[in-house]
C-alpha positions as CSV (number, residue, x, y, z in Angstrom):
1,X,-17.6,20.2,-2.0
2,X,-20.7,18.4,-0.9
3,X,-20.6,15.5,1.5
4,X,-18.5,14.5,4.5
5,X,-15.0,13.1,4.6
6,X,-13.8,10.2,6.8
7,X,-10.0,9.8,6.8
8,X,-9.5,7.5,9.8
9,X,-11.4,4.3,9.8
10,X,-10.2,0.7,10.0
11,X,-11.7,-2.0,7.7
12,X,-12.1,-4.2,10.7
13,X,-14.3,-1.7,12.3
14,X,-16.3,-0.5,9.3
15,X,-18.4,-3.5,8.4
16,X,-21.8,-4.2,10.1
17,X,-22.1,-7.3,12.3
18,X,-24.7,-8.9,10.1
19,X,-22.4,-8.9,7.1
20,X,-19.4,-10.3,9.3
21,X,-21.8,-12.9,10.7
22,X,-22.7,-14.2,7.1
23,X,-19.0,-14.0,6.0
24,X,-17.9,-16.1,9.1
25,X,-20.5,-18.7,8.2
26,X,-19.7,-18.8,4.5
27,X,-16.0,-19.5,5.4
28,X,-16.8,-22.1,8.0
29,X,-15.0,-20.1,10.7
30,X,-15.4,-21.6,14.2
31,X,-16.9,-19.0,16.4
32,X,-17.0,-19.0,20.2
33,X,-20.7,-18.1,20.1
34,X,-23.8,-19.5,18.4
35,X,-26.2,-16.7,18.7
36,X,-26.1,-13.6,16.5
37,X,-26.5,-11.1,19.3
38,X,-23.6,-12.7,21.3
39,X,-21.6,-12.4,18.0
40,X,-22.5,-8.7,17.7
41,X,-21.1,-8.2,21.3
42,X,-18.0,-10.1,20.2
43,X,-17.2,-7.9,17.2
44,X,-18.2,-4.4,18.6
45,X,-17.5,-2.3,21.7
46,X,-20.9,-3.2,23.0
47,X,-20.5,-1.9,26.6
48,X,-21.3,1.8,26.6
49,X,-18.5,2.2,29.2
50,X,-16.0,1.1,26.6
51,X,-13.0,-1.3,26.9
52,X,-10.4,-1.3,29.6
53,X,-7.6,-0.4,27.2
54,X,-6.3,-0.7,23.7
55,X,-5.3,-4.4,24.3
56,X,-8.9,-5.2,24.8
57,X,-9.7,-3.5,21.6
58,X,-7.1,-5.6,19.8
59,X,-9.1,-8.7,21.0
60,X,-12.1,-7.4,19.2
61,X,-10.1,-6.8,16.0
62,X,-8.8,-10.4,16.3
63,X,-12.2,-11.6,15.3
64,X,-13.0,-9.1,12.5
65,X,-9.6,-9.5,11.0
66,X,-10.0,-13.3,11.1
67,X,-13.4,-13.1,9.5
68,X,-12.0,-10.8,6.8
69,X,-9.1,-13.2,6.0
70,X,-10.0,-14.3,2.5
71,X,-10.2,-12.6,-0.8
72,X,-14.0,-12.9,-0.9
73,X,-14.4,-11.5,2.6
74,X,-12.1,-8.5,2.0
75,X,-13.9,-7.6,-1.3
76,X,-17.3,-7.8,0.4
77,X,-16.0,-5.8,3.3
78,X,-14.5,-3.0,1.3
79,X,-17.6,-2.7,-1.0
80,X,-19.9,-2.7,2.1
81,X,-17.8,-0.1,4.0
82,X,-17.9,2.4,1.2
83,X,-21.5,1.9,0.3
84,X,-22.6,2.1,3.9
85,X,-20.6,5.3,4.5
86,X,-22.3,7.0,1.6
87,X,-25.8,5.7,2.3
88,X,-25.8,6.5,6.0
89,X,-23.6,9.6,6.3
90,X,-23.2,10.9,2.7
91,X,-19.5,10.5,3.0
92,X,-18.0,11.4,-0.3
93,X,-14.3,11.2,0.6
94,X,-13.3,7.9,2.4
95,X,-10.1,6.2,3.2
96,X,-10.1,2.7,4.5
97,X,-7.1,1.3,6.2
98,X,-6.1,-2.3,7.0
99,X,-3.2,-4.6,7.2
100,X,-3.2,-7.2,4.4
101,X,-0.8,-9.5,6.4
102,X,-3.4,-9.8,9.1
103,X,-5.8,-11.2,6.6
104,X,-3.7,-13.8,4.9
105,X,-3.8,-16.4,7.7
106,X,-0.1,-16.3,8.5
107,X,0.9,-16.7,4.9
108,X,-1.7,-19.3,3.9
109,X,-3.4,-16.8,1.6
110,X,-1.5,-15.0,-1.1
111,X,-1.0,-11.4,-0.2
112,X,-1.5,-10.0,-3.7
113,X,-4.9,-11.9,-3.9
114,X,-5.9,-10.2,-0.6
115,X,-4.8,-6.8,-1.9
116,X,-6.5,-7.2,-5.3
117,X,-9.7,-8.4,-3.6
118,X,-9.8,-5.0,-1.7
119,X,-9.2,-3.3,-5.0
120,X,-12.1,-5.2,-6.6
121,X,-14.3,-4.0,-3.7
122,X,-13.2,-0.5,-4.3
123,X,-13.9,-0.8,-8.0
124,X,-17.4,-2.2,-7.5
125,X,-18.2,0.5,-5.0
126,X,-17.0,3.2,-7.4
127,X,-19.4,2.0,-10.0
128,X,-22.4,1.9,-7.6
129,X,-21.4,5.2,-5.8
130,X,-19.7,7.4,-8.3
131,X,-20.2,10.3,-5.9
132,X,-17.5,8.8,-3.6
133,X,-13.8,9.3,-3.9
134,X,-12.3,6.3,-1.9
135,X,-8.9,4.9,-1.4
136,X,-7.0,2.3,0.6
137,X,-4.3,2.8,3.2
138,X,-1.9,-0.1,3.8
139,X,-0.9,-0.6,7.4
140,X,2.4,-1.8,8.8
141,X,2.5,-3.1,12.3
142,X,4.6,-2.4,15.3
143,X,4.7,-6.2,16.2
144,X,6.0,-7.1,12.8
145,X,9.6,-7.7,11.7
146,X,11.3,-5.1,9.5
147,X,11.0,-7.4,6.5
148,X,7.2,-7.9,7.0
149,X,6.7,-4.1,7.1
150,X,8.9,-3.7,4.0
151,X,6.8,-6.1,2.1
152,X,3.6,-4.3,3.1
153,X,5.1,-1.0,1.7
154,X,6.4,-2.7,-1.4
155,X,2.9,-4.1,-2.1
156,X,1.4,-0.6,-1.4
157,X,3.7,0.9,-4.0
158,X,3.1,-1.9,-6.5
159,X,-0.7,-1.3,-6.3
160,X,-0.6,2.5,-6.0
161,X,-2.1,2.9,-9.5
162,X,-5.2,0.9,-8.5
163,X,-6.4,2.8,-5.5
164,X,-3.8,2.4,-2.7
165,X,-3.1,6.0,-1.6
166,X,-1.1,5.8,1.6
167,X,0.7,3.9,4.3
168,X,0.4,3.8,8.1
169,X,1.7,1.8,11.1
170,X,-0.3,0.8,14.2
171,X,-0.5,-2.2,16.6
172,X,0.6,-2.8,20.2
173,X,4.1,-1.9,21.4
174,X,6.1,-5.1,21.7
175,X,6.8,-5.5,25.4
176,X,5.0,-2.3,26.2
177,X,8.2,-0.3,25.7
178,X,8.7,2.8,23.5
179,X,8.6,1.9,19.9
180,X,11.5,2.9,17.7
181,X,9.9,4.6,14.6
182,X,13.3,5.0,13.0
183,X,13.1,1.3,12.2
184,X,10.4,2.1,9.6
185,X,11.9,5.3,8.3
186,X,13.3,3.6,5.0
187,X,9.8,2.2,4.3
188,X,8.1,5.5,4.9
189,X,10.6,7.3,2.6
190,X,10.1,4.7,-0.2
191,X,6.3,5.2,0.1
192,X,6.7,9.0,0.0
193,X,9.0,8.8,-3.0
194,X,6.4,6.7,-4.8
195,X,3.8,9.4,-4.3
196,X,1.9,7.8,-1.4
197,X,0.6,9.7,1.7
198,X,2.0,8.9,5.0
199,X,-0.2,8.8,8.2
200,X,1.2,7.4,11.5
201,X,-0.7,6.0,14.6
202,X,0.9,7.8,17.5
203,X,0.2,10.0,20.5
204,X,-3.1,8.2,21.4
205,X,-2.0,6.9,24.8
206,X,1.2,6.2,26.9
207,X,1.7,9.5,28.7
208,X,5.3,10.8,28.5
209,X,6.3,7.8,26.4
210,X,3.6,8.6,23.9
211,X,4.6,12.2,23.6
212,X,8.3,11.1,23.1
213,X,7.1,8.8,20.3
214,X,5.1,11.7,18.8
215,X,8.1,14.0,18.8
216,X,10.2,11.3,17.1
217,X,7.6,10.6,14.4
218,X,7.4,14.4,13.6
219,X,11.2,14.7,13.3
220,X,12.0,11.3,11.7
221,X,9.1,10.3,9.6
222,X,7.7,13.7,8.7
223,X,4.0,12.4,8.2
224,X,1.3,14.2,6.3
225,X,-1.2,13.2,9.0
226,X,-1.2,11.5,12.3
227,X,-3.8,9.1,13.6
228,X,-5.0,10.4,17.0
229,X,-2.1,12.5,18.3
230,X,-4.2,13.7,21.2
231,X,-1.3,13.7,23.7
232,X,0.1,16.7,21.9
233,X,-2.6,18.8,23.7
234,X,-0.4,18.7,26.8
235,X,2.9,19.9,25.2
236,X,3.4,23.4,23.9
237,X,6.5,22.5,21.9
238,X,4.7,19.6,20.1
239,X,1.8,21.8,19.2
240,X,4.2,24.4,17.8
241,X,5.8,21.6,15.7
242,X,2.6,20.2,14.4
243,X,1.4,23.7,13.4
244,X,4.7,24.6,11.7
245,X,4.8,21.3,9.8
246,X,1.0,21.6,8.9
247,X,0.5,18.1,10.0
248,X,-3.2,17.1,10.3
249,X,-4.4,15.1,13.2
250,X,-7.1,12.5,12.7
251,X,-9.0,12.7,16.0
252,X,-11.7,10.1,16.9
253,X,-13.6,11.4,19.9
254,X,-15.9,8.5,20.7
255,X,-13.1,5.9,20.1
256,X,-10.9,7.9,22.5
257,X,-13.6,7.8,25.1
258,X,-14.3,4.1,24.7
259,X,-10.6,3.2,25.0
260,X,-10.1,5.4,27.9
261,X,-7.5,7.4,26.0
262,X,-9.5,10.4,27.1
263,X,-11.2,10.1,30.5
264,X,-14.4,11.9,29.9
265,X,-16.2,14.6,27.8
266,X,-14.5,17.4,29.6
267,X,-11.1,15.9,28.5
268,X,-12.5,15.8,24.9
269,X,-13.5,19.4,25.1
270,X,-10.2,20.4,26.6
271,X,-8.2,18.7,23.9
272,X,-10.2,20.3,21.0
273,X,-10.1,23.8,22.6
274,X,-6.4,23.5,23.1
275,X,-5.8,22.6,19.5
276,X,-8.0,25.3,18.2
277,X,-6.2,27.9,20.4
278,X,-2.8,26.7,19.2
279,X,-3.7,26.4,15.5
280,X,-3.2,22.7,15.3
281,X,-4.9,21.3,12.3
282,X,-7.3,18.3,12.8
283,X,-10.1,16.3,11.2
284,X,-12.9,14.4,12.9
285,X,-13.2,10.6,12.4
286,X,-14.7,7.5,13.9
287,X,-11.9,4.8,13.9
288,X,-14.5,2.3,12.9
289,X,-18.2,3.2,12.9
290,X,-19.7,-0.2,13.2
291,X,-17.3,-1.4,15.9
292,X,-17.6,1.7,17.9
293,X,-21.4,2.1,17.4
294,X,-21.0,5.6,16.2
295,X,-21.0,7.6,12.8
296,X,-19.4,10.8,11.7
297,X,-22.6,12.9,12.3
298,X,-22.7,11.4,15.8
299,X,-19.2,12.7,16.4
300,X,-20.2,16.1,15.2
301,X,-23.2,16.1,17.5
302,X,-21.1,15.1,20.5
303,X,-18.5,17.9,19.9
304,X,-21.3,20.5,19.5
305,X,-23.2,19.3,22.5
306,X,-20.2,19.4,24.9
307,X,-18.9,22.8,23.5
308,X,-15.7,21.3,22.0
309,X,-16.2,22.9,18.6
310,X,-18.6,25.5,17.1
311,X,-20.5,24.7,14.0
312,X,-18.1,26.9,12.0
313,X,-15.1,25.0,13.4
314,X,-16.8,21.7,12.5
315,X,-17.4,22.9,8.9
316,X,-13.8,24.0,8.7
317,X,-12.7,20.5,9.8
318,X,-14.8,18.9,7.1
319,X,-13.3,21.1,4.4
320,X,-9.9,20.3,5.8
321,X,-10.7,16.6,5.8
322,X,-11.4,16.7,2.1
323,X,-8.3,18.8,1.4
324,X,-6.0,16.5,3.5
325,X,-7.2,13.3,2.0
326,X,-4.7,11.3,0.1
327,X,-7.3,10.2,-2.4
328,X,-7.7,13.9,-3.4
329,X,-4.0,14.6,-3.5
330,X,-3.6,16.1,0.0
331,X,-0.1,14.8,0.7
332,X,3.4,16.1,1.0
333,X,4.7,14.5,-2.3
334,X,2.1,16.7,-4.2
335,X,3.4,19.9,-2.6
336,X,7.1,19.6,-3.1
């Protein structure tokens, strides 16, 4: 299968600053800056040293999500992200994830209009780039009520025939305490029963608490894939469970460095070598190429340069990415 595969990228981090700049002005959004280059620094991780933590990253997403909070902006963004991925990286399998409720201005915009706009962007891109198999992942949020997350999954199921391929949950932990993933178990089971893939953001940071969450997700939600999951590298039992369940981790090296989830390149190398040695399956992703100022081939070059993976191991990860993609049927519902 020719081309690369990108399975973990957020719509808010996948659209270039110049397109976001124009979208903001077209919608009359009041920006805190008047100069384009100041705006570019506002919507990307512009400091090569990264951000202090994930909360700081959420502040960047605040602006990209606000700018993408209209049907027009969502359609343009999805179309631009798919086309850009193919033109710059020859990505032929792409999954874009986003939370539609973070783009309807607190209920001011109709949720179905936002979702259908994303589908229109997907359809337009499929006409222009027929080489690309692309799909949309609907994201729940840890700060949302149970009913809000239920609605997101209901909408994902309703639009599954039009390019929605999976569900996810992300967002900050309310109060900074351990999140109870059992609260979304009914939604995840509904999504799985409807034939959607399940990927869960967990195990990126938080030390022992993050590892406890990761163990709970594996047991209770039984995901097909996990977003990040790097904390498993410090736990033999978690790695055994990941291998046994054939769960695929979506690892984003540059993002983990920029958010301080991994301290340095030595830590990146250690995580990857540990996973290889324990037979833990993983893919390589960017998290958001435009926001992180990186692209998939940059990630590959980084991992090769620091000795985290060999070329053969990178090639295997690319094949695995295509095979594990929901858009190509790589989810649990297709195997049972």
